[in-house]
C-alpha positions as CSV (number, residue, x, y, z in Angstrom):
1,M,0.0,0.0,0.0
2,L,1.4,3.4,-1.0
3,V,1.4,6.2,1.4
4,Q,1.9,9.8,0.2
5,F,2.6,12.7,2.5
6,E,3.8,16.3,2.4
7,H,6.8,17.5,4.4
8,D,8.4,20.9,4.1
9,S,6.3,21.8,1.1
10,R,7.4,18.7,-0.8
11,N,5.5,15.5,-1.6
12,Y,6.9,12.1,-0.6
13,R,5.7,8.5,-0.9
14,F,6.6,5.1,0.4
15,D,5.2,1.5,0.2
16,I,4.1,0.4,3.7
17,D,4.7,-3.2,2.7
18,K,8.3,-2.7,1.6
19,Y,10.8,-2.2,4.4
20,Y,14.1,-3.2,6.0
21,D,14.2,-4.4,9.5
22,L,17.4,-3.1,11.3
23,T,16.7,-4.8,14.6
24,I,19.3,-7.2,16.2
25,A,17.1,-9.8,17.9
26,I,17.4,-10.9,21.5
27,N,17.9,-14.7,21.4
28,K,18.3,-17.5,23.9
29,S,21.9,-18.0,22.7
30,G,24.3,-16.4,20.3
31,N,23.5,-12.8,21.2
32,V,25.6,-9.7,20.6
33,N,27.2,-8.6,23.9
34,C,29.2,-5.8,25.3
35,Y,30.5,-4.2,28.5
36,Y,31.2,-7.6,30.2
37,L,27.5,-7.9,31.1
38,D,25.6,-11.2,31.5
39,P,23.7,-12.4,28.5
40,P,19.9,-12.5,28.6
41,H,18.4,-15.1,30.9
42,F,15.2,-17.0,30.1
43,A,13.4,-19.1,32.8
44,Y,9.9,-20.7,32.8
45,F,7.8,-20.2,35.9
46,E,7.6,-23.3,38.0
47,S,5.7,-24.0,41.3
48,A,4.4,-27.0,43.2
49,G,1.1,-26.9,41.4
50,F,1.9,-25.2,38.1
51,S,4.3,-25.4,35.2
52,G,4.7,-22.5,32.8
53,N,6.5,-24.7,30.2
54,L,4.5,-26.5,27.5
55,N,7.5,-28.8,26.9
56,A,7.3,-29.9,30.6
57,G,3.6,-30.6,30.4
58,G,2.3,-27.2,31.4
59,S,-0.9,-25.8,29.9
60,V,0.8,-22.5,28.8
61,N,4.2,-21.0,28.4
62,C,5.0,-18.4,31.1
63,E,8.6,-17.2,30.8
64,R,10.6,-14.6,32.6
65,I,13.3,-12.7,30.7
66,S,16.1,-10.9,32.5
67,L,18.4,-8.8,30.4
68,Y,20.5,-5.6,30.1
69,P,19.1,-3.7,27.2
70,H,22.4,-1.8,26.6
71,A,24.2,-5.1,26.0
72,S,21.8,-7.6,24.5
73,G,20.5,-6.3,21.1
74,T,19.0,-3.2,19.5
75,H,17.9,-0.7,22.1
76,T,16.8,2.9,22.4
77,E,17.8,5.2,25.2
78,C,17.0,8.7,26.6
79,A,18.9,11.2,28.6
80,L,18.3,9.3,31.8
81,H,21.1,7.0,30.7
82,V,23.7,9.6,31.6
83,V,22.1,12.4,33.6
84,K,19.6,12.6,36.4
85,V,16.3,13.8,34.9
86,D,12.6,13.6,35.8
87,F,11.6,11.5,32.8
88,D,12.2,8.1,31.5
89,M,11.4,6.0,28.4
90,R,7.7,6.0,29.2
91,D,7.7,9.8,28.5
92,I,9.6,9.9,25.2
93,E,7.5,11.0,22.2
94,I,8.7,9.5,18.9
95,P,6.7,10.0,15.7
96,V,5.2,6.8,14.3
97,F,6.7,7.7,11.0
98,Q,9.4,10.2,10.3
99,L,11.9,11.0,7.6
100,C,15.4,9.7,8.2
101,R,18.8,9.9,6.5
102,L,21.0,6.8,6.2
103,M,24.7,7.4,5.7
104,T,27.7,5.1,5.7
105,V,31.0,6.3,7.2
106,I,34.5,5.0,7.4
107,P,36.1,5.4,10.8
108,E,39.5,7.0,11.0
109,K,42.5,5.7,13.0
110,R,43.5,8.0,15.8
111,D,45.9,7.3,18.6
112,G,45.2,3.6,18.5
113,D,41.4,4.1,18.3
114,E,39.0,3.9,15.4
115,V,36.8,7.1,15.5
116,I,34.0,8.6,13.5
117,T,35.4,12.1,13.1
118,M,34.2,15.4,11.8
119,E,35.8,14.6,8.5
120,S,33.6,11.5,8.3
121,V,30.5,13.7,8.3
122,S,31.9,16.8,6.6
123,H,29.4,16.4,3.7
124,I,26.6,17.2,6.2
125,N,26.9,20.9,6.6
126,V,23.4,22.3,6.2
127,P,20.2,21.7,8.2
128,D,18.4,18.5,7.0
129,I,14.7,18.0,6.4
130,C,15.0,14.9,8.6
131,E,15.0,14.7,12.4
132,A,16.6,11.2,12.4
133,I,19.9,10.0,11.1
134,I,21.2,6.4,10.8
135,V,24.9,5.8,10.7
136,R,26.4,2.6,9.3
137,T,30.1,1.9,9.8
138,L,32.5,0.1,7.6
139,P,33.5,-2.7,7.5
140,N,29.9,-4.0,7.7
141,T,29.7,-7.8,8.2
142,V,27.1,-10.1,9.7
143,E,29.4,-10.6,12.7
144,K,27.7,-7.5,14.0
145,L,24.6,-9.7,14.8
146,H,26.4,-11.8,17.4
147,K,29.8,-10.1,18.1
148,N,31.1,-9.9,21.7
149,Y,32.4,-6.3,21.9
150,S,33.7,-6.5,25.4
151,D,37.4,-5.5,25.8
152,T,37.7,-4.8,22.0
153,N,37.7,-1.0,22.1
154,P,35.1,-0.7,19.3
155,V,34.6,2.2,17.0
156,F,33.1,5.3,18.6
157,F,32.1,8.9,17.8
158,D,34.2,12.0,18.4
159,P,31.8,14.0,20.7
160,E,32.0,17.0,18.4
161,V,30.3,14.8,15.7
162,L,27.3,14.4,17.9
163,N,27.2,18.1,18.6
164,H,27.5,18.8,14.8
165,L,24.6,16.5,14.0
166,K,22.5,18.0,16.7
167,L,23.0,21.4,15.3
168,M,22.0,20.1,11.9
169,G,18.5,19.5,13.4
170,Y,18.7,15.7,14.1
171,R,16.9,14.5,17.3
172,H,17.2,10.8,16.9
173,I,20.5,9.0,16.0
174,L,20.7,5.3,15.3
175,T,24.0,3.4,14.9
176,D,25.3,-0.1,14.5
177,L,27.9,0.5,17.2
178,P,27.5,-0.7,20.8
179,S,27.9,2.9,22.0
180,V,28.4,6.4,20.6
181,D,31.2,6.7,23.3
182,K,34.5,4.9,23.7
183,E,34.2,1.6,25.6
184,S,36.3,2.9,28.5
185,D,36.4,6.7,28.8
186,E,36.6,7.1,32.6
187,G,32.9,7.7,32.9
188,R,32.8,10.9,30.9
189,L,30.2,9.8,28.3
190,A,31.1,12.9,26.4
191,A,29.3,12.0,23.1
192,H,26.1,11.0,24.9
193,K,26.1,14.3,26.8
194,K,26.8,16.3,23.7
195,W,23.7,14.7,22.1
196,F,21.3,14.9,25.1
197,L,22.2,18.2,26.6
198,L,21.5,21.7,25.3
199,D,23.2,24.4,27.4
200,G,23.5,21.9,30.2
201,V,19.8,21.0,30.2
202,A,18.6,17.6,29.0
203,E,16.1,17.5,26.2
204,K,13.4,14.9,26.7
205,N,12.3,13.9,23.2
206,R,15.8,13.1,21.9
207,T,17.1,9.5,21.6
208,I,20.1,7.3,20.8
209,T,19.6,3.8,19.3
210,E,22.5,1.5,19.3
211,L,23.3,-2.0,18.1
212,I,21.3,-2.0,14.9
213,Y,22.4,-3.8,11.7
214,I,22.0,-2.4,8.2
215,R,22.6,-5.0,5.5
216,N,25.0,-4.0,2.7
217,E,22.3,-4.0,0.0
218,V,20.4,-1.2,1.8
219,E,21.6,1.9,0.0
220,D,22.4,5.3,1.6
221,G,19.7,7.9,1.2
222,L,16.3,9.0,2.4
223,Y,13.9,6.7,4.2
224,V,10.8,6.7,6.4
225,L,11.6,5.5,9.9
226,N,9.4,3.6,12.3
227,M,10.8,3.2,15.8
228,Q,8.8,0.8,18.0
229,V,9.7,1.6,21.6
230,P,7.9,0.1,24.6
231,K,6.9,2.3,27.6
232,I,9.0,1.0,30.5
233,E,10.1,3.0,33.5
234,T,13.8,2.9,32.8
235,D,16.5,4.7,30.8
236,A,16.8,2.2,27.8
237,V,14.5,-0.4,26.3
238,P,14.8,-3.0,23.6
239,S,13.4,-1.6,20.3
240,K,12.4,-2.6,16.8
241,I,13.6,-0.4,13.9
242,L,12.0,-0.4,10.5
243,I,12.9,1.8,7.5
244,F,10.9,2.2,4.3
245,P,12.5,3.4,1.0
246,C,11.1,6.9,0.3
247,Q,10.7,8.9,-2.9
């Protein structure tokens, strides 16, 4: 089904049945992992008179899942992740559909690190019609779906890149990295804070989504973004990310 809409005095359209799913799933084994955190734990409810496991003869499945959203798959976070604020992920307002820009970058080597620098995004120098940007890093392999990033010093953003993108008008950034910040930065979280804070004050309806995966056949360009984010009283939640090619 084709959907047509007007944005900034221009008409756009996309097919609601044709999309790419950028979500890294949360599985019972073989998950992506980072920050030395425990993998997701799944357990069926059991009591003296009831089994919540069909395979064990129960009448239903009733399963408890324990996980760290930041380390176990695609997740979306708000400012509460890095600063004390009076809101959480239940309060974040994200449009059901919004225009987004997908771009691929090549990290630069700097002092033993691999960094997304201002040079990497130098071609973005005017305000965009989009409020969301998706950043895919090279090399881009399927290993990103199950990689253990702990103690690998993965690619990260120069904090000034986050500030630059914020000034371009973006409110939602999505990346295939485990974090926009360096794995070990002595707790500064400078890139997160550049993104979430404006003159020292946290903006509520601004998000970071990490650990997505964009297949190589998905071309850079303009898309319609659908972010599915549950309302849970915490700083970050597992999320589902869909993008629709847009004309």
